[in-house]
MIDOSE-1310 file (N, C-alpha, C; in nm, 2 decimals, decimal comma, always signed):
residues 184
makk	+0,08/-0,12/+0,01/-0,02/+0,01/-0,01/+0,06/+0,13/+0,02; +0,07/+0,21/-0,12/+0,13/+0,35/-0,07/+0,12/+0,44/+0,01; +0,23/+0,49/+0,03/+0,22/+0,63/+0,16/+0,13/+0,72/+0,10; +0,07/+0,78/+0,17/+0,00/+0,93/+0,14/-0,05/+1,02/+0,22
leky	+0,08/+1,10/+0,21/+0,10/+1,16/+0,38/+0,05/+1,28/+0,37; -0,02/+1,32/+0,49/-0,08/+1,46/+0,48/-0,08/+1,49/+0,59; -0,11/+1,66/+0,61/-0,05/+1,71/+0,77/-0,20/+1,70/+0,84; -0,12/+1,70/+0,99/-0,21/+1,70/+1,09/-0,21/+1,79/+1,19
fial	-0,26/+1,84/+1,28/-0,20/+1,84/+1,44/-0,29/+1,83/+1,50; -0,28/+1,85/+1,65/-0,38/+1,81/+1,81/-0,38/+1,95/+1,83; -0,50/+1,96/+1,88/-0,51/+2,12/+1,92/-0,67/+2,10/+2,02; -0,70/+2,21/+2,15/-0,80/+2,22/+2,16/-0,89/+2,32/+2,09
vpeg	-1,00/+2,28/+2,05/-1,09/+2,39/+1,98/-1,24/+2,39/+2,02; -1,18/+2,50/+2,10/-1,36/+2,55/+2,16/-1,47/+2,59/+2,07; -1,58/+2,54/+2,11/-1,68/+2,55/+2,06/-1,79/+2,69/+2,09; -1,89/+2,66/+2,03/-2,00/+2,74/+2,06/-1,95/+2,90/+2,05
eiqq	-2,02/+3,03/+2,14/-1,99/+3,11/+2,16/-1,84/+3,16/+2,15; -1,74/+3,09/+2,24/-1,57/+3,11/+2,18/-1,54/+3,11/+2,06; -1,59/+3,01/+2,00/-1,53/+2,99/+1,89/-1,62/+3,14/+1,79; -1,69/+3,17/+1,80/-1,79/+3,27/+1,75/-1,68/+3,39/+1,75
kasa	-1,68/+3,40/+1,93/-1,62/+3,55/+1,94/-1,48/+3,53/+1,82; -1,40/+3,42/+1,90/-1,29/+3,43/+1,83/-1,26/+3,46/+1,69; -1,33/+3,41/+1,61/-1,36/+3,39/+1,44/-1,40/+3,54/+1,41; -1,48/+3,56/+1,49/-1,57/+3,73/+1,46/-1,41/+3,83/+1,43
iked	-1,29/+3,81/+1,56/-1,20/+3,90/+1,58/-1,16/+3,83/+1,42; -1,07/+3,75/+1,40/-1,04/+3,72/+1,24/-1,10/+3,79/+1,17; -1,23/+3,77/+1,14/-1,27/+3,82/+1,05/-1,28/+3,97/+1,04; -1,27/+4,01/+1,15/-1,26/+4,20/+1,17/-1,15/+4,24/+1,13
lrgk	-1,05/+4,13/+1,12/-0,88/+4,20/+1,12/-0,90/+4,20/+0,95; -0,97/+4,05/+0,92/-0,94/+4,06/+0,75/-1,01/+4,20/+0,71; -1,10/+4,22/+0,74/-1,23/+4,35/+0,67/-1,12/+4,45/+0,69; -1,10/+4,46/+0,80/-0,96/+4,61/+0,85/-0,86/+4,62/+0,76
fnlk	-0,82/+4,48/+0,79/-0,61/+4,50/+0,72/-0,64/+4,40/+0,60; -0,71/+4,32/+0,55/-0,69/+4,22/+0,50/-0,55/+4,14/+0,57; -0,57/+4,05/+0,67/-0,53/+3,97/+0,74/-0,57/+3,88/+0,73; -0,59/+3,75/+0,66/-0,64/+3,67/+0,63/-0,64/+3,48/+0,64
yalk	-0,47/+3,53/+0,72/-0,43/+3,33/+0,69/-0,47/+3,26/+0,81; -0,51/+3,36/+0,89/-0,57/+3,26/+1,05/-0,69/+3,24/+1,01; -0,78/+3,27/+0,90/-0,92/+3,20/+0,93/-0,89/+3,06/+0,83; -0,75/+3,03/+0,81/-0,76/+2,88/+0,73/-0,78/+2,79/+0,82
spah	-0,78/+2,82/+0,95/-0,83/+2,71/+1,11/-0,95/+2,74/+1,18; -1,00/+2,72/+1,25/-1,11/+2,76/+1,39/-0,99/+2,78/+1,46; -1,04/+2,89/+1,55/-0,99/+2,89/+1,65/-0,95/+2,78/+1,74; -0,85/+2,78/+1,79/-0,75/+2,67/+1,86/-0,65/+2,72/+1,97
itlk	-0,61/+2,61/+1,99/-0,50/+2,62/+2,10/-0,37/+2,52/+2,09; -0,28/+2,53/+2,00/-0,26/+2,42/+1,93/-0,15/+2,34/+2,06; -0,14/+2,22/+2,09/-0,08/+2,11/+2,18/+0,02/+2,06/+2,14; -0,01/+2,01/+1,97/+0,14/+1,92/+1,92/+0,11/+2,01/+1,74
mpfl	+0,28/+2,05/+1,73/+0,25/+2,10/+1,61/+0,22/+2,01/+1,51; +0,16/+2,10/+1,35/+0,19/+2,01/+1,27/+0,29/+1,92/+1,23; +0,24/+1,82/+1,15/+0,32/+1,67/+1,15/+0,25/+1,62/+1,03; +0,38/+1,54/+0,98/+0,31/+1,45/+0,84/+0,29/+1,31/+0,92
wnel	+0,19/+1,24/+0,85/+0,12/+1,14/+0,87/+0,03/+1,06/+0,74; +0,06/+0,94/+0,72/-0,03/+0,87/+0,62/-0,17/+0,84/+0,64; -0,24/+0,90/+0,53/-0,38/+0,96/+0,54/-0,41/+0,79/+0,51; -0,39/+0,72/+0,49/-0,45/+0,57/+0,52/-0,44/+0,49/+0,62
keee	-0,35/+0,56/+0,71/-0,32/+0,49/+0,83/-0,38/+0,56/+0,95; -0,50/+0,67/+0,95/-0,55/+0,77/+1,02/-0,59/+0,71/+1,13; -0,67/+0,58/+1,15/-0,73/+0,48/+1,26/-0,58/+0,49/+1,35; -0,49/+0,40/+1,29/-0,39/+0,41/+1,36/-0,31/+0,53/+1,43
likp	-0,36/+0,63/+1,40/-0,31/+0,80/+1,49/-0,47/+0,80/+1,59; -0,58/+0,82/+1,51/-0,68/+0,83/+1,60/-0,75/+0,71/+1,74; -0,71/+0,62/+1,74/-0,69/+0,50/+1,84/-0,63/+0,49/+1,96; -0,48/+0,50/+1,91/-0,41/+0,58/+2,04/-0,44/+0,70/+2,08
lsrf	-0,44/+0,81/+2,02/-0,52/+0,93/+2,05/-0,65/+0,95/+2,15; -0,71/+0,85/+2,12/-0,86/+0,85/+2,20/-0,80/+0,78/+2,31; -0,71/+0,69/+2,35/-0,69/+0,63/+2,49/-0,60/+0,71/+2,55; -0,52/+0,81/+2,49/-0,47/+0,90/+2,56/-0,53/+1,00/+2,64
aksy	-0,63/+1,04/+2,53/-0,70/+1,17/+2,58/-0,81/+1,08/+2,71; -0,81/+0,97/+2,69/-0,94/+0,92/+2,80/-0,87/+0,87/+2,98; -0,77/+0,93/+2,95/-0,65/+0,92/+3,09/-0,65/+1,06/+3,14; -0,71/+1,16/+3,06/-0,71/+1,24/+3,14/-0,86/+1,33/+3,12
gsfs	-0,86/+1,38/+3,25/-0,97/+1,44/+3,30/-1,00/+1,62/+3,20; -1,13/+1,64/+3,21/-1,17/+1,74/+3,20/-1,13/+1,86/+3,30; -1,13/+2,03/+3,24/-1,03/+2,10/+3,31/-1,12/+2,23/+3,25; -1,08/+2,38/+3,32/-1,12/+2,49/+3,26/-1,01/+2,57/+3,24
lkls	-1,01/+2,65/+3,10/-0,96/+2,75/+3,09/-0,97/+2,86/+3,06; -0,88/+2,96/+3,09/-0,94/+3,12/+3,07/-0,85/+3,23/+3,00; -0,92/+3,25/+2,91/-0,90/+3,35/+2,80/-0,87/+3,48/+2,80; -0,76/+3,59/+2,81/-0,80/+3,70/+2,89/-0,71/+3,81/+2,78
gfwh	-0,77/+3,92/+2,68/-0,69/+4,01/+2,63/-0,62/+3,95/+2,56; -0,49/+4,05/+2,49/-0,43/+3,99/+2,35/-0,28/+3,99/+2,38; -0,18/+3,95/+2,30/-0,05/+3,96/+2,28/-0,01/+3,92/+2,14; +0,13/+3,91/+2,18/+0,19/+3,94/+2,02/+0,35/+3,85/+2,08
fgnr	+0,37/+3,71/+1,97/+0,53/+3,73/+1,95/+0,58/+3,83/+1,84; +0,66/+3,89/+1,90/+0,73/+3,98/+1,83/+0,63/+4,06/+1,72; +0,68/+4,10/+1,61/+0,56/+4,12/+1,51/+0,54/+4,04/+1,39; +0,50/+3,91/+1,44/+0,49/+3,82/+1,34/+0,38/+3,71/+1,38
vifi	+0,31/+3,77/+1,52/+0,19/+3,68/+1,52/+0,11/+3,76/+1,68; -0,03/+3,80/+1,63/-0,15/+3,78/+1,70/-0,19/+3,73/+1,78; -0,22/+3,72/+1,90/-0,31/+3,62/+2,00/-0,37/+3,68/+2,08; -0,44/+3,55/+2,11/-0,52/+3,56/+2,24/-0,43/+3,51/+2,36
dvas	-0,44/+3,56/+2,44/-0,39/+3,51/+2,56/-0,49/+3,39/+2,69; -0,39/+3,33/+2,68/-0,45/+3,18/+2,73/-0,37/+3,21/+2,87; -0,44/+3,16/+2,97/-0,43/+3,20/+3,13/-0,37/+3,07/+3,16; -0,22/+3,10/+3,25/-0,12/+2,99/+3,29/-0,25/+2,87/+3,36
ssel	-0,19/+2,74/+3,34/-0,30/+2,64/+3,35/-0,17/+2,54/+3,35; -0,18/+2,45/+3,54/-0,13/+2,33/+3,51/-0,14/+2,19/+3,45; -0,29/+2,19/+3,45/-0,37/+2,08/+3,36/-0,29/+2,15/+3,27; -0,35/+2,21/+3,15/-0,27/+2,22/+3,03/-0,14/+2,17/+2,99
kklq	-0,04/+2,26/+3,11/+0,08/+2,20/+3,08/+0,12/+2,05/+3,12; +0,06/+2,01/+3,23/+0,07/+1,84/+3,21/+0,00/+1,75/+3,07; -0,09/+1,83/+2,99/-0,15/+1,76/+2,91/-0,05/+1,74/+2,80; -0,05/+1,89/+2,78/+0,07/+1,91/+2,68/+0,21/+1,82/+2,66
tdli	+0,28/+1,84/+2,78/+0,39/+1,74/+2,82/+0,37/+1,63/+2,78; +0,31/+1,57/+2,81/+0,30/+1,42/+2,81/+0,20/+1,38/+2,67; +0,13/+1,47/+2,65/+0,06/+1,48/+2,47/+0,22/+1,48/+2,40; +0,33/+1,52/+2,43/+0,43/+1,55/+2,37/+0,52/+1,40/+2,35
kfsk	+0,51/+1,40/+2,46/+0,60/+1,24/+2,54/+0,55/+1,14/+2,44; +0,39/+1,13/+2,46/+0,35/+1,03/+2,37/+0,32/+0,99/+2,24; +0,37/+1,14/+2,16/+0,39/+1,11/+2,02/+0,51/+1,06/+1,99; +0,59/+1,13/+2,05/+0,75/+1,09/+1,97/+0,73/+0,89/+2,04
ldlk	+0,70/+0,86/+2,15/+0,75/+0,75/+2,23/+0,60/+0,64/+2,12; +0,53/+0,66/+2,17/+0,41/+0,57/+2,06/+0,39/+0,61/+1,95; +0,38/+0,71/+1,88/+0,34/+0,74/+1,73/+0,42/+0,77/+1,68; +0,61/+0,78/+1,77/+0,69/+0,80/+1,65/+0,73/+0,88/+1,55
lvqe	+0,64/+1,07/+1,63/+0,64/+1,19/+1,63/+0,77/+1,26/+1,60; +0,83/+1,36/+1,56/+0,94/+1,44/+1,57/+0,90/+1,51/+1,68; +0,99/+1,54/+1,77/+0,95/+1,64/+1,86/+1,02/+1,78/+1,82; +0,90/+1,87/+1,82/+1,02/+1,99/+1,76/+0,99/+2,11/+1,83
lsdr	+1,12/+2,18/+1,80/+1,12/+2,27/+1,91/+1,00/+2,37/+1,98; +0,92/+2,42/+1,91/+0,79/+2,43/+1,94/+0,68/+2,35/+2,03; +0,75/+2,23/+2,06/+0,67/+2,18/+2,14/+0,72/+2,16/+2,27; +0,87/+2,18/+2,28/+0,92/+2,19/+2,42/+0,92/+2,31/+2,48
nysp	+0,90/+2,42/+2,38/+0,93/+2,54/+2,46/+0,73/+2,61/+2,45; +0,69/+2,56/+2,48/+0,50/+2,56/+2,48/+0,49/+2,72/+2,55; +0,39/+2,78/+2,44/+0,33/+2,88/+2,52/+0,22/+2,91/+2,45; +0,07/+2,84/+2,50/+0,00/+2,85/+2,48/-0,07/+2,99/+2,47
hmtv	-0,15/+2,95/+2,34/-0,22/+3,10/+2,26/-0,31/+3,06/+2,19; -0,40/+3,15/+2,16/-0,51/+3,14/+2,04/-0,49/+3,26/+1,92; -0,46/+3,19/+1,85/-0,37/+3,28/+1,69/-0,49/+3,35/+1,66; -0,52/+3,47/+1,61/-0,58/+3,60/+1,52/-0,52/+3,60/+1,42
afkd	-0,45/+3,63/+1,43/-0,33/+3,67/+1,28/-0,16/+3,60/+1,31; -0,15/+3,61/+1,16/+0,01/+3,56/+1,17/+0,05/+3,55/+1,01; +0,17/+3,48/+0,96/+0,16/+3,48/+0,80/+0,17/+3,58/+0,75; +0,04/+3,68/+0,74/+0,01/+3,77/+0,65/+0,04/+3,90/+0,70
ikpk	+0,06/+3,92/+0,84/+0,17/+4,04/+0,88/+0,25/+4,09/+0,87; +0,22/+4,22/+0,78/+0,32/+4,31/+0,72/+0,40/+4,38/+0,85; +0,52/+4,32/+0,81/+0,64/+4,40/+1,01/+0,62/+4,53/+0,97; +0,62/+4,60/+0,86/+0,59/+4,79/+0,87/+0,48/+4,82/+0,93
lfdt	+0,35/+4,73/+0,94/+0,21/+4,79/+0,93/+0,18/+4,77/+1,09; +0,28/+4,63/+1,13/+0,25/+4,60/+1,29/+0,19/+4,67/+1,39; +0,22/+4,77/+1,42/+0,18/+4,85/+1,53/+0,06/+4,89/+1,47; +0,02/+4,96/+1,36/-0,10/+4,98/+1,34/-0,21/+4,86/+1,35
ywdy	-0,16/+4,73/+1,32/-0,27/+4,61/+1,37/-0,26/+4,64/+1,51; -0,18/+4,62/+1,57/-0,10/+4,59/+1,74/-0,26/+4,72/+1,80; -0,19/+4,88/+1,78/-0,28/+4,96/+1,79/-0,46/+4,92/+1,82; -0,49/+4,86/+1,71/-0,61/+4,83/+1,67/-0,67/+4,69/+1,80
vknl	-0,59/+4,60/+1,77/-0,64/+4,46/+1,85/-0,61/+4,49/+2,02; -0,50/+4,55/+2,07/-0,52/+4,57/+2,19/-0,57/+4,66/+2,28; -0,68/+4,75/+2,19/-0,80/+4,77/+2,29/-0,90/+4,74/+2,27; -0,94/+4,57/+2,19/-1,04/+4,48/+2,18/-1,05/+4,44/+2,31
rfke	-1,14/+4,35/+2,34/-1,20/+4,28/+2,49/-1,22/+4,13/+2,46; -1,14/+4,07/+2,52/-1,14/+3,91/+2,53/-1,16/+3,90/+2,65; -1,24/+3,81/+2,68/-1,19/+3,78/+2,81/-1,29/+3,65/+2,85; -1,29/+3,53/+2,85/-1,36/+3,43/+2,83/-1,31/+3,28/+2,96
kfdv	-1,37/+3,19/+2,97/-1,34/+3,07/+3,02/-1,42/+2,97/+2,93; -1,35/+2,87/+2,95/-1,43/+2,73/+2,86/-1,35/+2,60/+2,95; -1,47/+2,56/+2,93/-1,39/+2,39/+2,99/-1,37/+2,28/+2,85; -1,26/+2,28/+2,91/-1,19/+2,17/+2,78/-1,24/+2,02/+2,84
shla	-1,28/+1,96/+2,72/-1,41/+1,82/+2,74/-1,28/+1,71/+2,65; -1,25/+1,77/+2,54/-1,22/+1,69/+2,42/-1,06/+1,79/+2,36; -0,98/+1,66/+2,31/-0,90/+1,73/+2,21/-0,95/+1,73/+2,05; -0,89/+1,78/+2,01/-0,90/+1,71/+1,86/-0,78/+1,72/+1,76
ilkk	-0,83/+1,62/+1,66/-0,71/+1,63/+1,57/-0,71/+1,68/+1,41; -0,68/+1,79/+1,38/-0,74/+1,85/+1,29/-0,63/+1,81/+1,19; -0,69/+1,83/+1,04/-0,62/+1,82/+0,92/-0,66/+1,85/+0,83; -0,50/+1,93/+0,72/-0,51/+2,02/+0,65/-0,59/+1,94/+0,53
vegs	-0,67/+2,00/+0,47/-0,76/+1,97/+0,36/-0,79/+2,11/+0,24; -0,74/+2,11/+0,15/-0,74/+2,19/+0,04/-0,75/+2,30/+0,06; -0,61/+2,31/+0,14/-0,54/+2,47/+0,18/-0,58/+2,53/+0,33; -0,71/+2,42/+0,42/-0,71/+2,49/+0,53/-0,75/+2,37/+0,61
wkvl	-0,73/+2,40/+0,78/-0,76/+2,29/+0,87/-0,83/+2,26/+0,88; -0,91/+2,17/+0,93/-1,08/+2,09/+0,94/-1,02/+1,99/+1,10; -1,12/+1,97/+1,14/-1,14/+1,92/+1,23/-1,19/+1,77/+1,21; -1,08/+1,66/+1,24/-1,10/+1,52/+1,14/-1,18/+1,44/+1,29
hqlp	-1,09/+1,45/+1,43/-1,15/+1,41/+1,49/-1,18/+1,45/+1,61; -1,28/+1,44/+1,71/-1,27/+1,44/+1,85/-1,27/+1,38/+1,92; -1,15/+1,38/+2,06/-1,11/+1,29/+2,14/-1,18/+1,29/+2,29; -1,25/+1,27/+2,35/-1,31/+1,29/+2,46/-1,21/+1,26/+2,54
lgsa	-1,21/+1,35/+2,61/-1,13/+1,32/+2,75/-1,21/+1,25/+2,84; -1,13/+1,20/+2,92/-1,18/+1,11/+3,05/-1,33/+1,12/+3,11; -1,35/+1,21/+3,15/-1,47/+1,28/+3,21/-1,53/+1,34/+3,18; -1,53/+1,35/+3,01/-1,59/+1,42/+2,92/-1,73/+1,39/+2,94
């Protein structure tokens, strides 16, 4: 059987009102500044950076990750305000959470040992955030974007009840599978 490598990543993808509010901010940035790259994925908090996987063996990704997810309980996360990585990424800030840090650290170990995935530098230097603009940010205009975004309000709390596997399909990221946490 031939390999058909596709891109995947693992994230927390809030639903409902938080997804709508975060998506509305992305749409607002598209309308005001033509920043649209972040619209290629639902609002999310990445846990495992994008990786290649044989599409013909997706079940061999889903099943072990489902078992992994079931070993963790649900928890709450707070999102509050905006920040940025240099002049290249603008994001909604995620409050520090010991549950999130443990989940991400354990997922990276699991991904390396059980799924044989490469550990990326950003997997090790984890800084949880929910991106609203990146890639198409023009450095010369960053201050203009930031002056606008820093005055927006975003303060939400959501219950994390599942992980999501996202897959790149025709240039955009789509949720392939939801993985319920053990107590979800």
